[in-house]
N, C-alpha and C positions, 0 to 999 in steps of 0.2 A: 497779407496786404500787397496789392499790386502797385508798382511805381507808375507815376504819370509819364506818358510819353513826351509831353511838352509842358512848358511853364504856362499857367493860365491865371486869369483873374476873374473875379465876379463883379459885374457892373449892373447897375439899375438901368432899365430901359425907359426912355421918355414915353409919354402918352402916344405921340405920333408913331414912334417905332413899334410900340405894342400893337396898335391898330393896323399898321401895315403888315406885320407878321401874321396876325390873325386872318387878315384878308388873303394871305398867301397860302392858306391851308383850307381843308374841307372837313377835317375830322377833329373833334375835341372830346373832352370828358365832361359831361354834364353832372353837376353835383347839387344835391338838395337834402335838407333835413326831412326826416319822416318822424311822425309822432310815435313815440314808444317803440322805435325800431332804430337799427343802425342807419347812418346816412346812406343815401342812394348815390352811387357814382357809376355812370354808364356812358359808353361811347355814343356819340351822335354825329351824323354828318350835317353840316349847316351851311348857310350863306350869310353874308353880312349885307344888311339892307342899306338903302341910301342914307338913312338916319343913324347909321352905325349900330343898329340893333342886330342881334343874332337871331336867326330864324331857323327852326328845324321842325320836322314833322314827327308825329308819334301816334300811337294807338291809344285807346282808352286804358286807364290803369295806373301803373306805378308812377310814371313821370308826371302825368296830369295831376294825380293826387298830391305828389310832392311839391308842386309849385304853389300850392295853397298855403304852405307853412312858412312864408317869409322869403328871406334872401336866398338866392340860388347862385351858382357859379358855373363858369365854363373855363376849363383849362386847356390850352393849346400849346404844344411844344414841338421841338425838333431836337433830337439828341444824336450826337456822333459818339458812340460808345468806344470806338477805337482810339479816338484822340481826346476823350474826356471833355468835350466842349458841347455847347448847345444853348438853347434858350427856352424859356417857359413864360407864358402870359396867363394871368388869371383875370377873368372878367366877372365881377360881382354885380348883381342887380336884381330887379324884380321881373318875374316872368308871368305871362298870362297867355291863355289860348286865344286865338284870333277867330272872329266870326268869319264865315265862309267868304263874304265879300272883300275881306282884307287879306286873303291868302294868296294873292298874285305873286308875291315875292318868295313864297315857300319853296323850299328845295325838294327835289324828288328823293325819298329815302333810299338808302342802299339796302337796308335790311328787308327781307321779304315780309309779306303780310299786309294787313290793312292799316294804314296810317292816316286816318281822316282829319286829324287835328294838327294845325300849325301853331307853334308856340313861339312867342317873341320875348327875348330877354333884352330888356333895356338896361344898358350899363349905368351903374352909379359909381363904380370904382374900377379902374383898369390899371394893373400893375404888371411888371415883368422884370425878369433878370436874364442875363446872359453870362455864361462862362465862356470867355474868349481867350485866344492865344495872346501871350505877351509879345512873342516874336513871331511875326507872320511866317507861315510855312506854305510853300506852294502846293503841297499835297492836301492841305486842309482848306477848303474853299468856304467862304461865308462866315467865318468865325473869328475874324480879326477885329 
């Protein structure tokens, strides 16, 4: 077991803090249930739309099939392994693919290949937690 380099505490993030942190990133892990199979968890690059929805692009197949089975989630985080601090936000909601005329806000995918479908995740629940330093350290920025 390794010792912690600094004293930390776990705190719940407000809704506004969660949304601000999600806007500060571009990559998250999309999670959805699949019928008769293990849950699907895959990285996606995304944008946050004006109405606070998460939008990403995908090809036909696994992700599009998975959104038909109810609630989905996106987890976004930042971790400092050296100092044992960081944050994590989980956005739960319903996702649907967008008709072509509504895809103006869709992000350009990082992964190569054909990604003709834009998916919008409308949040129904946004939660987050942060492990932060109890005593600020000038070498650890952003985790106080």
